[in-house]
N, C-alpha and C positions, 0 to 999 in steps of 0.2 A: 292914832292912825298908823304909826309904824308897827305896832303890835298886830293890828288887824291885817295889815299887808303881809306880815310874816305868816300868819295863820292861813291866809288865802293862798300864799305861795306854797306852803306845806300841803294844803289840800290839793292844789293843782299837781304837785309832784306825786302825791299818793295816787291820784286819779290816773296820771300818766303811767305810773308803774303798773297799776291794776290793768289798764287797757293793754299795755305792752305784754303782760303775762298772759292775759286772755287771748291776745292775738297770736302769741307764740304757741299756746295750747291748741288753738283752732287750726293754725297752719300745720301743726304736727299731726293732726288727725288725717288718716288715710281713708280713701274710699275702699270699701270692701268689694271683693270679687269672689267668684266661685272658682275653686281649684280642685282638680282631680289628682289623687295621690296613689301611686302604685308602690307596694311594699314587697320586700323579700318574703319568701315562704309560700308554700303551695296553698292554693284555694281548695275547697272541700272536694271538688270533682276530681282533682288530680293528686290528692294527698296520699302518699305511699306508693305512687307510680315510680317505676324505674326511670332513670334519666333518658330524655328524648323518647319516652314511650309514645308511640304513634297510634296506639289503640284508642278506643273511645274511653269514656269516663271510668274512673275507678269506682266500683259499686261498694261503698262502705255500708255497714249496717246502719239502720236508722239512728241507733244510739250513738254510734261512732260519728256519723255525720253531724248530729246535734252537738256532740262534744266539740268537734272541730269548729263548727260555727260559733259556739260560745267562746272558745279560745281566741278565735280571730277577732271577734267583737271586743273582747276584753283587751286584746293587744292594741287595737285601734284606739280605744278610749284612753288607755294608759299612755300611749305615745303622744296623743294630743295634750293630755293633761300635764305631761312632764316636759313638753317642748314649747307649747304656746302659753302666752300670758292668759291668766284667768279673765274671762269676759271678752277676749279678743277674737273669739271664733264661735262658729256654730256648725257642728257636724251635721251633714245632710243625709248621706247614705253610707252604709258599710257594704262593700262589695266582698262577697265571701265564697261564691260558688265556683266561678271559672277564673276570676282574678281575685287577688288579695289586695285590697286597698279601700279607699274611702273618698268621699268628696266633702269639702269643707268651705264655709263662707267666712273669709278672713281678709286681712290686709296684705299688701305686697311684702311688707317687712316680715310679717309672721310666716308667709309662704317661703320667704328666703330662709328662715330658720328651719322650716321643714326640710328644705332641700339639703341642708347640711347635717341632717340627723341620721345617724347610723340606722340601717335597715330600710331607709327610704330610697327607692330606685328612681322614680320619676315624679315630678310635680309639674302639672300642666294647667295653665289657665283655661277655663271653660270658654270655648269659642262660640257657644250657642248652636242650636240646630234649627233647621227650617224645613218647611214642607217642600220638599223637593217635588152590565154590558149586554146590550141586546144582540149585538151582531158579531163580536169578535170570536165567540165559539165557532160560528159558521165560517168566518174568514180564515180561521186556523184549522178548519176541517175536523173539528173535534167530534161532532155527532156521528159521522160515518167512519171515524178513525179510532182514536184512543177510547172514547166513550163506549163505542160498540165493542171493543175488545174487553172492556171492564164490565160489560153487562148493561150498558146503557147509562144515561145520565143519572138514574136513581142509584147507581152504585159507584160512579166515578169519584175516586178520592177517598172511598170508605176506609176507615181505620187510620187515617193520617191526620195529624194535628198541625195546623198552620198557626204560628204565632205572629200576630200583626202588631208591630210596634209603631204606634201612630197617635192620633188624637182621640181614641176611644171608639165607641160604637153606639148606634141607636138600637136598643134592644127590642123596640116595638116594630121594627121594619120587617115586612114579609120576607125579605131576602134572608133573614136570620131567624125565621119562625121555627118552632119546635117541629121535629119530625122523628119518627121511630128509628132508632139505631140498634143494630144487633152486633155490630163489629166490636172487637175488643180493643180498648185503648188503655189497658192497664199500665202501660209504660208512662202514662201521663198522670200527674198528681197536682195540678193547679187548683186554686181555690177561687171563690167568687166574692169580691168585695162589693159592698152596697154603698148607697149614698144618694144625694139629690138626683132625681130622674132615673135612678138605677136601683129599684127596690128589690127585695128578695124575690127570687123566681126569674130574674132577668137572665140568669144562666139557665138555659133550657135544654141542654144536650147538643144543640147546634153551636151555640155559644157555650163552650165547655168550661171556660173560666174567664175571669175579668179582674184586672188589677190596675191601679193607677199609681203614678210616681210623681210627686209634686214638690218635694223638699227644695229642689233646685229652682223650680218656677216660683215658689213662694218667697225665696230669698231675693228674687229679682225685683227691682223697683217698678217694673212695668206690669207686674202681676195685677190683674183686675178681677176681684172676687165676683163681680156681677156676671161675668161670662166665663171665667176660668173655673169651671165647676169641679169641685173636689169629689169626683166619683168617676167610674169608668165611662160615664155617659159622654157622648160626642157632641159638644156644643158647636163644633166647627162644621162637620160634615165630611171632612177629608178621610178620617179613619173608617167611617162607614162605607165610603166610596171604594177605597182600596180593598177592604174586607170582602165586599160583594163581588169585586172582580176576581179575587183569588178563589173564593169558596162560597159565594152566595147561592142560595137555593135555586133550583132549576125552574124555569117557566114562570117567573114573577112578572105580572103585567107592569109595564112602565107607563104610568099615567101622570101627565103634567098639564096643568091648566085645562083639565077635562079632556085631553086628547091622548089616545093610546099610541105610543111609539113602538110597540112591539113587546116582546117578552125577554126578560133578562135571565141569564144564567152565569154563574161563576165558572172559572176554568175547571175546578174540582168541586162540583156542587154537593158532594156527599162528605167532603172533608170537614173536620171540626175546626172551629175558630177559637183561639185563645187570645184574649184582648190584653194588651199592655199599653195603657195610655201614658205617654211620656212627653206630649207636646200640647200646648194650650193655645187658645186664640190669640192671647197677648204675648206669650213668651214660650221659648223652648230652650232647654239647657242640655249639654252633654252629660251633666251629672245625672239627670233623670233618665236619659236614653241609655246610658251604660247600666244603670240599675235595672232597667227594663230587660235588657239583653241578658244580664246575669240571671235574673229571675226566670226568664223564658226557658233558658237552657236547664236551669235547676228543675223546672216543672216537667220537662221532658218533651218539648215540642220537637217535631221532625223537621220543620221548615220555618224559617223566619222571613217575613216580608217586611222590608225596610225601605219605606218611602220618605223617611226623614234622614237628615245627615248634617254634617258640620257646615257651618256657614262659609268657612274658608279653610285652606290647608293650615296645619300647625306651623308656627314660625320657629319653634324651639328644637325640633327634631325632624327626622325623616317622616314622610307621609305614612310609610308603612309602620312606623313605630310610635304613632300617637296612641294614647291610651284607648281611644275609640277603636282603632284598627287592631290593636293588640287584643282587645276584648273580642273582636270578630274572629281573630286567629284562634283563640281558645274555644270559641263557640264551634268553629270548624273542627278542632281537635276532639271536641265532645261529640262529634257526629251530626252536627246540625248544618243543613244547607241554608245559605243566606243569599237571597235575591235583593240587590241594593240598587236603588234609583241612581242613574249616572249623573243626574243634575240637569238643571234647566238654564244653563248659561251659554247655549249655542247661539250662533254658529262659530263663536270664537274657539280657537284651538286650545288644547290643554286646559279645558275647563271641567273635566270630569271630577266628581267628588268621591267616586268609588275607585280607590287607588290600588288596593291590595289584591294579589293573585288568589287569595283564599275566599274572596266573596265574588259573586257574579254581578258585574255592573251591567245594568239594562238601559239601553237607549230606546228612543221612542220614534214611532212612524205612524203614518196614516193607514187607513183601510180604503177599500174602494167605495165605501158608503159616502154619499154626498147629500147635504141638505141645501137645496137651491131655492131662492126666492126671486121674484121678478117684479119690476115696476112696469106697468103699462101706461104709457102717456096718452094724452087725449088725441094725438095724431096717429095712434096705432103703433108707435115704436115701443119695443119691449127691451128693457135693460135688466140684465141679470145681476143679482146681488147675493147677499148672504142673510139669512134670517130663519128663525124657527118660530113662526107665528102663523096664525090663521089669516085668511084674506080680509080685505076691507069689506064693508057691507055690500051685499050683492054678489058675494063669491068671486070678486074680481072683475065682474062684468059691468058694474055700475061705477061711473066715474065720480070723483069727488074733487072739490076745489083744491088746487095745489098752491101752497103759500110758502114763500121763503121766510125763515124765522125773523130776519132783521126787517122785513116789510110788515111784520105784525106786531111791532113793539108799541107800547103806549106812547102817545105823542108827548105827554107831559110827565113822563115817569121820572122818578128821582133815583133810580138805580144806577150803579156804576156802569160806565161805558166800556166794559171789558168783554172779551170774546165769550166768556161764560154766560153773560146776560144777553149779548146781542145776537149771537149766532149759534150757540151750542145747546140751547134749549134746557138749561140747567135750573132756571128760576121762573116759576109760573107768574110771579108778581111783575115780571118785565113785559108780559104780553097783554094786548087788548083782547079780552075773551071773545068779543064778537067777531074778530077776524080769524080766530083759530078753531072755533067750535065747529065740529063735524068736518074738518078739513084734513088733508094730508100735508104735514108740515116738513119742510126741508131744513134739517139741522146740519151744521157744518163741523167736520172734524178739524178743530183749530188748536190754538195754543193751550187752552185749558186741558185738552186730552193729552197733549204731549207732556205737560208738566204734572199730570196726575190729579189735578183738581176736579176735572170733569169726568162723569161716569155715565154709562148707559142707564144705570139705575135711576139717576136723576132725570134723564129724559123720560123714562117710563112714568116716574112720579108726576112730572109736569104734564105729560100727555093725559094721565088719568084725571088730574085735577081740573084741567081745562077741556076735557072731553075731545081730544084730537080723534079723528077717524083713524089716523095712522101717522107714522113718521118715516122719514128717510134720513140716514146719516151719510152725507156725501163727503168724498175726499176733497181736501183743500189743495189747489195747485201750488200754493206757497210751501207746503210741507210734503207733497208727494203722496204716493199710495200709502195706505195703512194696512195693518194686518187685521183681518176680521175673523172672528170665531162665531159659529152658530150657537146662539144662546136662546133658550125659551123666553119669549116675550109674552106678557099678559095681554098686550094689545098688538095690533098689526104693525109690524116694523120691519124695515129692510135696510141692511148695511150695504153701501156702495163704496167699496174700498179702492176702486180704480179711479184715478184722476180723469182718464179718458172717458169712462162711462159717466162720471159725475158731470163732465162738461156737456155731454149729450143732453142730460136732464136740464142743466142750466140754460143752454141755448134755446131749448123749447120753451122754458119758463119765461125767459126775457122776451122772446118773440111774441108771446101771447099776453104779456102783462103791459098795461098802459101806465105811463108815469107823467107827472107834470114837469115843468122846467127845473124844479128842485130835486127831482128824482123820487118824489113821493108817489106811491101807487095810487092811481085813481080808479083802476078797474083790474080785478083779478080775472084773467081769462084762461089760465092754464088748468088742466084737469088731469087726474091720474087715479089709478087703482093699484092695489098690490095683490099678488096672487097667493095661492096656498104655498107655504114654505115648510110644512111639517112632514111632508111625504118624502121619504128617502129615495134616491136613485143609486144604482150600483153600477157605476161605470167610471172610467178614468184610470190613470196610472196608479198602481200601488204594489208593494209598499214604497213610500217615499219618506226618507228620514226627515223628521220634523225640524223646522228652523230652530226651535228653542232647545232641542236635545243637545246636551253637552258633548263636546268632542275630545278625542285624544290628540296627540299622544299623551300617555300617562307621565306624571311628574314624580320625582323622588323627594323633592324638598321645596321650601318656599322660594328658592332661587329659580325654580322651574327647570331644574336639571332633569333630563329625560330618563325614564325608567325603561328597562328591557321587559316590559309587560304590556300585552295588548289590552287596551281599554278604549271604549267599552267592550264587554265580552260578547253581547248578544243584542239583537233588536227585537222589539215586540210592540204591538199596538199601544199607542199612548196619546193619540190625537182624536178628540171628540169621542170620548168613551162614556157611555151611559153607566151610571152606578148609583147605589143607594145614597141617600142624603139624610141629614138631620134638619128638621124644620126650624130650629133656632137659627142656624146658619149665621153664626156670630160675625164672620168676616166678609160674607157676601150677602148683603141685605136684599139684593135682587132675587135670591133664592129662598128667602124666608118663607116658611110654610110649605116648601116643596119636599117631597119624599124621594125624588130622583134629581140628578144633575148630570149635565153633559160637560165633561171636563177634559183638559189636555195637560200633559206633563209626563216626565219620566216616572213621576209618582204613580201614574196609571199603568205604565209599562211594567214596572217591577212586580206587581202582584199577578200579572199574566204569567210571568216566569215562575213565580212561587207556586201558583196553582198547577202549572204544567209539571213542575218538579214533584208536587204531591202525587200526580197521576203516575209518574215514573216510579216513585217510591212505592206506591201501592202495587205496581206490577212487578217490581224488583225490590222486595223488602230488605235484602241484605246489602244493597248497593250503598257505598259511601258517598258523601257529598261530592267528592272529586269525580267519581264515576258518573253521577247525575249531571254535573257541570260539563263533563266531556261529552256525554251523549247529546246534551242540548246544543253545544257549539259545533261539534263535528258533523252534525246532520243538517245544519241550517243551509239556507240558500242565499246567494248573492244576486239573484235575478228577480225581476218584478213580474207582474201578471201579464205583461206584454212580451215577455221573453227577453227583455233588454237588461243590461247591467243596471243595478239599482241606482236611483237618483237621490239627491238630497236637496232640500231647500237651502238657499243661501242668504246673503245679507239683504239683498233687494227683495221686496215683497213679490211673490209669484215667480221668482227666478229659480231655476233648477240647474244643478251641475252633476256630473257623474260622481257618485259617492265612493268613499274609500273605507277600509276597515276601521279607521279612526272615527268614523261616523256610525257604522253599523256593526262593528265588532266582527264576529264570524259570519253574520248574516241574519236573516229573518228566521225566527224560531219555527221549527217544523215538528209539532208534537207527534205526529204519526210515525215519523222516522226516529225521533228521539227515544221512543219507548223500546225500539229494537235497533240499536245503532251498529250492531256487529262487533265493532272494536271500541274500547275505551282507553283513555290514557289516565292512569291513576296517580294521584299525588297525595302524600300524607304529611303529617306534622313535621317529621324529621326532615323531609325535603324542603319545607318552608324555612326551617332554621338554616339549612345548608344554603338556600337561596339568599337569605338575609346576610349570612356571613360572607357571601361572594360579591356583595355590592361594591362598586368601585370606591376606593379610598375610605372604606369603612374600618373602624377599629373594633376588634373583637369584643372588647369590654362593653361597648355600646349595645351590642346585641345581647350579651349576657345580662347586662343591667335591665334591659327592657323585657326579656323573655325568661330569664333565669337559666338559659341553656348555654353551654360552652360552644365555641366554634371549633369543633374537632375535625370536621371534614367538609370544608366549603367546596362548592362547585368550582370548576376552572373558570366559569363565566356564568353570570346570572341566567343567561338564556338556556342553560342546561336543566333548569327546572322543568319537570315533565308535564308541561302545559299542552293543551291541544292547539298551540300556536307557537311560532318562533318570532321574537322581536329583538332586533339588534339596533341600538340607536347610533352606533358609530363602529362600523366594521372596517378594520384595516387588514388588507391582505387576504387572509383566509381563516376560517374557523370551522371546527368540527363540533356539532351538537348531537345529542342522542335523544331519541324518543322511544319509549317502550309502550307497546300496545298489548292489550289483553282481549282475547276472544270471549265475549259474554253471550254468544249465541249458543244454540244447542247442537250445532253440527260443525264438523271440520270444514274449513272454507279456505280457498286459495285467493290471494289478493295480488293484484297487479298495480304497481306504483307508477305514477306519472308526475312530472314537475313542470310548473310554470314559474320560471325564475323571475325575481324582481329585476327591473331595468338596472343595468350596471353590474350584474352579477351572473355567475353560473352556479348551478346547484346540482350536486351529485348525490343520489340516493342509493344506499346499499343496505339490504338487498332491494332489487327492483321488483321482485316478486317473492312470495313465500306462502306456505301452507301452514295453517294454524288450527290446532284442535281446541275444543271447548275448554275454557279456563286456562288455556296455554298463553304464553307471552312471547313477544318477538321484539328484539331491539332493532331500531332503525337508525343508522348512522347517516347524518346529513352534513355534507361539506358545502359551505357557501364561500365562493371566491369573488373578490372584487376584480372586475375587468375594466370598469370605467367609473371614476369617482363621480358622485352626484351630490347635489346640495341639500336634498331633502329625502324623506322616506319614499321608497318604492315598494310595490306589493306584488306578491305572487302566492302560490299555494302548492301543496303536495296533495294529490288525490289518490286514495287507495280504493280501487274498485274490486269488490268481492264477486266470487263466482255465484253467490246466492243473492245478488242484487243489493248488497250493502255498499254504501258509498261513504267514505270517511274523508273529510277535508281538514287539512291543517294549514292555517293561514300563515304566510311569511310576510314580515314587515321589516325592511332593512334600509339603513342609510349607508351606502358604500362611500368610504372616504379614502383619500390618498394616504399612503404610509408616511 
C-alpha cells in the first residue's frame, strides 16, 4: 500500500508539473496584431531626389525602378528575418513606391523588437479602416457650367484617371459600361486582376484597371471567405456607389423595384476609373489601405477618392504623422490630389478623420430634392412622412384596414414578450395572419431599434410573409423623434419620425377601435391608405450640413489638442445620393438584388469633390493638387438657396442652427467658379515639412524620423502655411501671417480686398488692393490683433474681389485669448 501511494503521489506531482508548464506556455502566448512599419531610405518614386525636393516624382527608368523595388523588398525581408523569431510573424505587404516600409502580422513583443531595430523609423499598430447620382450634377449646375465648357457630358473628365480606394466595383453595372475613348492616358500603367465575379474583360476602358489588397484582411480573425471575395468585385456595394458618383457614365437610368427615379451621371462621366479594393464586408485594415494608396500612385492616377479611413486617431503620435497620413503626404508630393471623407461622427465637435492639410476633407450636406410620403387616414387627415415606395392598392384612394401591431398578435403565442415581437414587426410568427392580411400595420420605433436588434429589413420580410398591404413605422413618445432616411421599399411603407405626427395617427386609431374590458380589440374600425412616395419634389432649404457629418476643429493628437488647420475643407452633397450598387449587398440585405442605392454619408460627399477635381484637372492639366484644392475652396459659398447663411442639423432631430466653418469648411463647392478661380494659393511639399516643424512643442527629430526631412526652416507659426484659410487655435496679442496668391487667369486683373474680422479681433490686410498679371504672384500680409478675449473660436473672412468678376474667399477661424 505504501509503495502504491508513493507511485500515485509521484504521478500526481508529474501531472501537476506538466499542467503548470503547459499553463505557463499558454499564458506566455500573445495575440497577434497587424503593425505598419516605416523604414529609413527613399521609396522608388523619390529615390535620387534632392533633399526637400518639392517637385513631382523622380522618373527612373523602368530598369532602375525595378532594381530599386527589388532592393527594398530584399531589405524588408532581411530585416524581418534578422530581427524577429522564426515563425513569429507573417509579412503582409511591402510598401515600396511612395513610402518605404511594410506591414506585418506579429505579437506585441516582436513589434517592440522592431521598434528598437536600427533603420526602423515608426512602428504603428493597425487601427482598422471603416466605410466612412441622379440629381447632384444639376444641383451643382454642371450641365450648363463645367460640362458645357468641356464640350458636354460626353467629354467631361476625359483623359483623367480617378483612383477609387474602397470596396471594389461591380463591373457589370451600366454606370461603368464600355465606351469609346480617344484621349491619351499614357501616364497611367495600372493592370487588371481577375478572380471570382471579376472575369477577364471586366476592365473595359472605363474601368481602366482593378486590383485588390487582402493580406491585412485575411490576417484578421473576422475575415469571412463567403462574403469577403478575393477579387476586385464589390460584394458590399459601397465602392460601386462612390465610383459612380465620381465618374459614372452619363444618363444611366436608375430603376429600383420597377420604378425609374431618373438618370444618373457621375461628376466627371468621361473620366477613367482605377479600382483599388482595400476593404471587405467583414473587415478593413490600414495595412491594405496603405498598400492600395501606394499602388495607385505608382500606377499614375491623377485623383484619389478616399471614402474609407482610420477608425480612430492614432494614440502613439501626432495625427499628421500616422503612417496613413504620411502616405497621403507622399501621394501629394507625387502630384496626386486626394479627396477624403471627413467622417460620419457628427454633430460632435472634433470628430473629423481627415486631419492633414495635404488632403481635402469633405463634409456632407443635403440637396433640395425631397422624397415625401403621406398617410391618409379614414377621416381625411393627411400625415406627412418619409418613404420611397409606391402607394397602397387603389393608388392611395382606396382605404385599407388599419391595425396596430400589438393588437394583431396571436392570442396563444409562445414568443418572447419583447418589443421586437410585440410592436416592432420583426417576427412574422408573432402575428395572427387573419388580422394582418391586406391591412396597413402600425409598427412602433421602440427599444429594439435603439439597441440595433430591429431593422426595417425585418419589417419588410414580415410584411411580405404575411401579405401586409402596407406598414407605418411610428415614433415612440418614450424615446422621442427618430431620424428617418428615404429607402426604397418593395412594399408600401411610410416612416413617421415625429412623435407629434405619430400621436395624430394613434388618436384616430384608438377613437375608431372598439375594445372589451380587458383591452382586447373586438372591432377594427380605423382605415388608412398611403400615397405615392417615389416622386421627388425640389423645394426647401439647401444646402444644410447633415447631422452625421463630422465636425472640426481639427485635432493634433489623441489628447484632442487643437491644430491650426481648418477641417473639414469643403462641403459637398452627401445626403440621399443615388449611385450604383452591387446585387450581393453583403452588409445591407434590404438592398440585395438592387443595382442602385440611395445612401447618405461623407463617403458620398468625397467622390463629388474627386470628380470635380478631375474636371478642373482636365481644364488645367498643369495644375498641382494644391492649386486644385485652392480653386475648390476659395470659390465656394457660405449661403444657401434662400440667400441665408448656411444652416446645419444639430443633436435633436429636425433641429437647425446657423453653421460654422467647422461644419462646412470653406463652404459648398461651386464647380463653375472653381474651374476659373482667378487666384490660387499654392502649397508644396517643402511647405508641409516647414509646417510640421513649426508645430507647438514639437521635437525636430520626430519630424525627421517620420518624413526623413530635417527641420531647417520652420515657419514662425503653423498658420503661416500657405493654405486658402487661416486658423489660429490660441491667439495671444497679435500675429502676422502671410498668404501668397498667384494669378491663373489669362488677363491682368485688379483685386480689392475687404475683411470681416472674427469677433474679439481686428484684422489688417496689406495691400488692400493690387494689380496682378497672368502667372504673377502677390504677397498678402495679414495682421490679426486680440481686442477682446473669447472662450471659443470665432470666424470671419478675407474677400478679394477682382475687376473681371473673380471672387476669392479666405476663411478666418480664431480663438482670441488673453496674454
